[in-house]
C-alpha positions as CSV (number, residue, x, y, z in Angstrom):
1,M,-6.3,23.7,-18.4
2,K,-8.7,25.7,-20.4
3,D,-9.2,29.7,-20.2
4,D,-12.1,29.2,-17.9
5,N,-10.2,27.2,-15.2
6,V,-9.0,28.2,-11.7
7,V,-6.9,26.6,-9.1
8,F,-8.0,26.7,-5.7
9,S,-7.7,24.8,-2.4
10,S,-10.7,23.5,-0.4
11,T,-11.7,21.0,2.5
12,R,-12.0,17.2,1.1
13,P,-15.5,16.3,0.7
14,G,-17.5,13.7,3.1
15,G,-15.7,15.0,6.4
16,Q,-12.5,13.5,5.5
17,G,-10.6,16.5,6.8
18,G,-7.4,18.1,5.3
19,Y,-7.2,20.1,2.1
20,D,-6.6,19.5,-1.6
21,L,-5.7,21.2,-4.7
22,Y,-8.7,21.5,-7.1
23,I,-9.5,23.0,-10.7
24,G,-13.0,24.7,-11.1
25,D,-14.5,25.7,-14.4
26,T,-16.0,29.1,-14.0
27,A,-18.2,28.5,-17.0
28,T,-19.8,25.2,-15.8
29,G,-19.1,25.3,-12.1
30,E,-17.6,21.7,-12.5
31,V,-14.8,20.8,-10.1
32,W,-11.9,18.2,-10.4
33,S,-9.4,17.1,-8.3
34,L,-5.8,16.9,-9.9
35,N,-6.8,13.6,-11.4
36,S,-10.5,13.1,-10.9
37,Y,-14.0,14.8,-10.9
38,L,-15.3,15.2,-7.4
39,S,-19.1,15.4,-7.3
40,G,-19.1,15.7,-3.6
41,I,-17.9,19.5,-3.9
42,N,-20.5,21.9,-3.5
43,T,-19.2,24.9,-5.3
44,S,-21.2,27.1,-8.1
45,K,-19.6,28.8,-11.0
46,E,-20.6,31.9,-9.3
47,E,-18.6,31.0,-6.3
48,L,-15.6,30.0,-8.3
49,G,-15.7,33.3,-10.4
50,A,-16.1,35.5,-7.1
51,S,-13.7,33.8,-4.9
52,Y,-10.8,32.5,-6.8
53,T,-8.1,34.3,-9.3
54,Q,-8.3,32.9,-12.8
55,V,-4.9,31.1,-13.8
56,N,-3.3,30.8,-17.3
57,P,-3.3,27.6,-18.7
58,F,-0.4,25.3,-18.5
59,T,2.0,25.3,-21.4
60,D,3.8,21.9,-20.1
61,T,2.5,18.5,-19.9
62,I,3.2,16.8,-16.5
63,A,6.0,14.3,-16.6
64,E,6.3,11.7,-14.2
65,F,10.3,11.7,-14.8
66,I,10.4,15.1,-13.0
67,K,10.1,14.6,-9.2
68,T,10.0,17.0,-6.6
69,D,8.8,16.8,-2.7
70,Q,5.2,16.2,-2.6
71,F,5.2,17.8,0.7
72,G,6.8,21.0,-0.4
73,Y,9.8,22.8,0.6
74,A,10.5,25.4,3.7
75,P,12.0,28.6,2.5
76,D,15.6,28.1,3.4
77,A,15.5,24.3,2.8
78,Q,17.8,22.6,0.2
79,K,15.6,22.1,-2.8
80,I,16.3,19.5,-5.5
81,A,14.1,18.0,-8.2
82,V,15.2,14.7,-9.6
83,I,15.1,13.7,-13.2
84,S,15.2,10.4,-14.3
85,N,15.5,8.3,-17.5
86,P,14.7,4.5,-17.1
87,V,17.4,2.6,-18.6
88,T,16.5,-1.0,-17.0
89,G,13.6,-2.6,-15.1
90,Y,9.9,-2.3,-15.4
91,N,9.6,0.9,-17.2
92,S,12.5,0.7,-19.4
93,A,10.4,0.8,-22.5
94,Q,9.9,4.6,-21.6
95,S,12.4,7.2,-22.1
96,F,13.1,10.9,-21.2
97,T,16.2,13.1,-22.1
98,P,15.8,16.3,-20.3
99,G,16.8,19.6,-21.7
100,N,20.1,21.2,-20.5
101,T,18.1,24.3,-18.7
102,Y,15.3,23.7,-16.2
103,K,13.1,26.6,-15.0
104,V,10.9,27.1,-12.1
105,R,7.4,28.7,-12.9
106,K,4.5,30.2,-10.7
107,V,1.5,28.0,-10.9
108,S,-0.9,31.2,-11.1
109,D,0.8,32.8,-14.1
110,T,3.4,30.6,-15.3
111,T,6.0,33.4,-14.7
112,E,9.8,32.1,-14.5
113,V,11.3,32.8,-11.1
114,F,14.4,30.7,-11.4
115,S,16.5,29.1,-14.0
116,G,19.4,26.7,-14.0
117,E,21.4,23.7,-15.4
118,L,21.0,20.1,-14.3
119,F,23.9,18.1,-13.0
120,S,24.0,14.3,-13.9
121,W,24.8,11.8,-11.4
122,N,28.1,9.8,-11.6
123,S,28.7,11.1,-15.2
124,G,25.8,9.7,-16.5
125,S,26.1,6.3,-15.3
126,T,22.6,4.0,-14.7
127,H,21.9,3.7,-11.1
128,G,21.8,-0.1,-10.1
129,Q,18.9,0.0,-7.9
130,S,16.5,1.8,-9.9
131,G,17.9,1.5,-13.3
132,D,17.6,5.0,-14.2
133,Q,20.1,7.7,-15.2
134,V,19.8,10.7,-13.0
135,W,19.9,14.4,-12.8
136,W,19.7,16.7,-10.2
137,F,18.2,20.3,-10.7
138,D,19.0,22.5,-7.6
139,F,16.6,25.7,-7.2
140,S,17.7,26.1,-3.4
141,A,18.3,29.7,-4.4
142,L,14.6,30.3,-4.7
143,T,13.1,31.2,-1.2
144,A,10.1,33.4,-2.0
145,P,6.8,31.6,-0.5
146,G,4.3,30.4,-3.2
147,N,3.1,27.7,-5.5
148,Y,5.5,26.6,-8.3
149,Y,6.1,23.8,-10.7
150,I,9.5,22.8,-12.5
151,S,9.5,23.1,-16.0
152,D,11.7,21.5,-19.0
153,P,11.0,23.8,-22.1
154,A,12.9,21.3,-24.3
155,N,10.3,18.9,-23.9
156,N,7.4,21.1,-22.9
157,A,7.3,19.0,-19.7
158,G,6.6,19.9,-16.2
159,S,6.5,18.8,-12.6
160,H,3.6,18.3,-10.5
161,P,2.8,21.7,-8.7
162,F,4.5,22.1,-5.3
163,S,4.8,24.8,-2.4
164,I,7.6,26.7,-0.8
165,N,6.2,28.0,2.5
166,T,7.1,28.0,6.2
167,D,4.4,25.8,7.2
168,V,4.7,23.0,4.3
169,Y,5.3,20.3,7.4
170,D,2.6,21.4,9.6
171,D,-0.3,19.0,7.8
172,L,2.5,16.1,7.6
173,L,3.1,16.5,11.3
174,K,-0.6,16.6,12.2
175,Q,-1.4,13.3,10.1
176,A,2.0,11.6,11.5
177,V,0.7,12.1,14.9
178,R,-2.8,11.0,13.9
179,T,-1.5,7.4,12.8
180,F,-1.5,6.6,16.7
181,Y,-5.2,7.5,17.2
182,Y,-6.0,5.3,14.4
183,Q,-3.9,2.4,16.5
184,R,-6.0,2.7,19.7
185,C,-7.3,-0.2,21.0
186,G,-10.7,-0.2,22.6
187,M,-11.8,3.1,21.4
188,A,-14.4,3.4,18.5
189,K,-13.1,5.4,15.4
190,E,-15.8,8.0,14.4
191,V,-16.2,10.9,12.2
192,P,-15.2,14.1,13.0
193,Y,-12.0,12.4,14.4
194,A,-11.7,9.3,11.8
195,E,-11.8,9.8,8.2
196,S,-15.0,8.1,6.7
197,N,-13.2,5.4,5.1
198,W,-11.5,4.6,8.2
199,V,-14.3,4.6,10.9
200,D,-15.1,1.3,13.2
201,V,-16.7,0.8,16.3
202,S,-14.6,-0.2,19.7
203,C,-12.6,-3.3,19.3
204,H,-11.3,-6.2,21.6
205,L,-14.1,-5.6,24.4
206,G,-16.0,-8.6,24.1
207,V,-15.6,-12.1,25.9
208,E,-12.5,-12.8,27.3
209,Q,-10.5,-10.0,25.6
210,D,-8.9,-7.0,27.0
211,L,-11.8,-6.0,29.8
212,D,-11.5,-9.8,31.0
213,C,-8.0,-10.4,30.1
214,R,-6.6,-13.5,31.7
215,L,-3.1,-15.1,32.3
216,V,-2.1,-17.3,29.3
217,T,-0.9,-20.0,31.5
218,N,-4.0,-20.2,33.9
219,P,-6.9,-18.6,32.3
220,V,-9.5,-18.7,35.0
221,A,-11.7,-15.9,36.4
222,S,-9.3,-15.3,39.2
223,T,-6.7,-14.2,37.0
224,S,-8.8,-11.6,35.1
225,K,-7.4,-8.1,34.6
226,D,-8.8,-5.1,32.6
227,L,-5.9,-4.3,30.2
228,S,-7.8,-2.3,27.8
229,G,-6.5,0.6,26.2
230,G,-3.0,1.2,24.4
231,W,-2.1,1.0,20.8
232,H,-2.3,-2.2,18.7
233,D,1.5,-3.0,17.6
234,A,1.8,-3.1,13.8
235,G,-0.4,-5.1,11.3
236,D,-1.7,-7.4,14.2
237,Y,-3.7,-6.2,17.2
238,N,-1.5,-7.3,19.9
239,K,0.2,-5.0,22.5
240,Y,3.6,-5.1,23.4
241,I,5.4,-3.5,26.3
242,N,9.0,-4.2,24.9
243,Y,8.0,-2.9,21.7
244,T,6.2,0.4,22.7
245,D,9.0,1.8,24.8
246,V,10.9,2.8,21.7
247,A,7.9,4.8,20.3
248,V,7.0,6.3,23.3
249,H,10.5,7.5,24.1
250,D,10.8,8.7,20.5
251,L,7.7,10.9,21.0
252,L,8.6,12.0,24.3
253,S,11.9,13.5,23.1
254,A,10.4,14.8,19.9
255,Y,8.1,16.9,22.4
256,E,11.4,17.9,24.6
257,E,13.1,19.1,21.5
258,N,10.6,21.7,20.5
259,P,7.5,21.9,22.6
260,A,6.3,24.9,20.7
261,I,5.2,23.0,17.5
262,W,3.0,20.7,18.8
263,G,-0.7,21.8,18.3
264,D,-3.7,21.0,20.3
265,G,-5.8,21.0,17.1
266,Y,-4.9,17.5,15.5
267,D,-8.7,16.2,15.3
268,I,-8.5,13.7,18.0
269,P,-11.2,13.4,21.0
270,E,-8.8,15.1,23.4
271,S,-8.0,18.2,20.9
272,G,-8.8,21.7,22.8
273,N,-8.3,20.6,26.1
274,G,-5.1,22.7,26.8
275,I,-2.7,20.1,26.5
276,P,-0.6,19.3,23.3
277,D,-2.3,16.5,21.2
278,L,0.9,14.7,20.9
279,L,1.1,14.3,24.7
280,D,-2.6,13.3,24.9
281,E,-1.8,10.5,22.5
282,I,1.3,9.5,24.5
283,K,-0.8,9.5,27.8
284,W,-3.3,6.9,26.0
285,E,-0.6,4.5,25.9
286,L,1.0,5.3,29.2
287,D,-2.3,4.7,30.8
288,W,-2.2,1.3,29.8
289,M,1.2,0.7,30.5
290,L,0.2,1.5,34.1
291,K,-2.3,-1.0,34.0
292,M,0.4,-3.7,32.9
293,Q,2.2,-2.9,36.1
294,I,1.4,-5.3,39.1
295,A,1.5,-4.5,42.8
296,D,5.2,-5.5,43.3
297,G,6.3,-3.1,40.4
298,S,6.9,-5.9,37.7
299,V,5.3,-5.4,34.3
300,L,3.1,-7.8,32.5
301,H,5.1,-8.7,29.2
302,K,2.0,-8.3,26.8
303,V,-1.5,-8.7,25.6
304,S,-2.2,-10.9,22.4
305,A,-4.3,-13.4,20.6
306,L,-3.5,-17.0,20.7
307,N,-2.7,-17.3,17.1
308,W,-1.2,-15.1,14.6
309,D,-3.7,-16.1,11.9
310,D,-7.1,-14.8,13.7
311,A,-6.6,-11.1,13.2
312,E,-9.4,-9.7,10.9
313,S,-10.1,-6.3,9.6
314,P,-11.6,-3.8,10.9
315,P,-10.0,-4.6,14.4
316,S,-13.6,-4.9,15.8
317,H,-14.2,-7.9,13.8
318,E,-11.7,-9.9,15.8
319,S,-13.4,-11.9,18.3
320,T,-10.8,-14.3,19.6
321,V,-10.0,-14.5,23.1
322,R,-6.9,-12.3,24.4
323,R,-4.4,-13.4,27.2
324,Y,-1.6,-11.3,28.8
325,A,1.7,-12.9,29.6
326,P,3.6,-13.0,32.9
327,A,5.7,-10.2,34.0
328,T,9.2,-10.3,32.5
329,A,12.3,-8.4,33.6
330,S,12.7,-6.9,30.2
331,A,9.1,-5.5,30.3
332,T,9.8,-4.1,33.9
333,I,13.1,-2.6,32.8
334,N,11.6,-0.8,29.5
335,S,8.6,0.5,31.5
336,C,10.8,1.9,34.0
337,G,12.5,4.0,31.5
338,V,9.6,4.9,29.8
339,F,7.7,6.0,33.2
340,A,10.7,7.9,34.3
341,H,11.2,9.8,30.8
342,A,7.4,10.5,30.7
343,A,7.3,11.6,34.5
344,I,9.8,14.8,33.6
345,V,7.8,15.7,30.8
346,F,4.2,15.7,32.2
347,K,5.6,17.3,35.5
348,S,7.0,20.2,33.5
349,L,3.6,21.1,32.1
350,P,2.0,24.1,33.9
351,I,-1.2,22.2,34.5
352,T,-2.0,20.7,37.9
353,S,-3.6,17.3,36.7
354,M,-0.8,16.7,34.3
355,Q,1.9,17.5,37.2
356,A,-0.1,15.0,39.4
357,Y,-0.1,12.6,36.3
358,G,3.7,13.1,36.3
359,E,4.0,12.1,39.9
360,E,1.9,9.0,39.4
361,L,4.5,7.9,36.5
362,E,7.4,8.7,38.7
363,Q,6.2,6.5,41.3
364,A,5.5,3.7,38.8
365,A,9.1,4.1,37.8
366,I,10.4,3.6,41.3
367,S,8.5,0.7,41.9
368,A,9.7,-0.9,38.6
369,W,13.3,0.1,39.5
370,R,13.0,-1.6,42.9
371,Y,11.6,-4.9,41.4
372,P,14.7,-6.3,40.2
373,I,16.3,-5.3,43.6
374,F,13.6,-7.5,45.5
375,L,14.6,-10.3,43.2
376,R,18.0,-10.5,44.4
């Protein structure tokens, strides 16, 4: 960095959402990300000079051999940097011999805040899977919040910057929940909820798709059902009861373990409705699961295309017909458990409409539970 450079955080350009670290030149007003110039940021040199504190230039060159947690560290968490020297494998032509003493420095002014020795893994042996010699640098004793980097004085090398703070995982948690929004079937992905690179119109609402989904063994109009909604399974766009139950149980359990951490501002369409967005996202899937339950309490097995090789990207480009499979005992049993679990969670909310939804889920669970008895 040059003497006229400042480091600052700002929202990403183009309405993408989230924050990144940027470098600004107070002399020219130019702005870069850590790796490339970003012309989409409208920040003048006057704003840079007035709003941000100038930092001293780094004395170390960033070395990819020094690895820290890209998300950062909680103040009381264990903090270990991993240093590697390639011995075998694709990058064996490179080499790195770390110094004996490593330091942690502030990003703002390169002040040293911690110093310690490295510990070699397995007495310097080469790790069989990675092909690397490995050392650990434990700086867990550093708990003060701030932005730092690891410094190897012997090599004039340093790590990428990282943060120590109580909120380092907040955005990670938000983005993890938002992955389910992108899996939604039958809903347009639009700015500001979707990042600009991932926008798409509603999918699977065409001829004999999810609004007019027909039984695979008898695809006539009289078997048609509205089975729209839910989440796409994975790389394909099918929707399976037996695969979704694990995901829904895990998400419900995550909420139960710590309800207070789940926010209502994760930038999905339901944000701001007074209900944690995690539960809003779970409800999107539950609504589809309820559609899959038929009058006798049994649950249809899946909704899918007829062939695996028909999937196109983005999802709205897939126009192949979709069918539902008959009810199965496994789908019914799995749905019964999910409905019962979700009923407990939604009935616990201090919101009348969600308590009523919990009652609906409880009745669905009871109906599914009684179905195997009916078969005897």
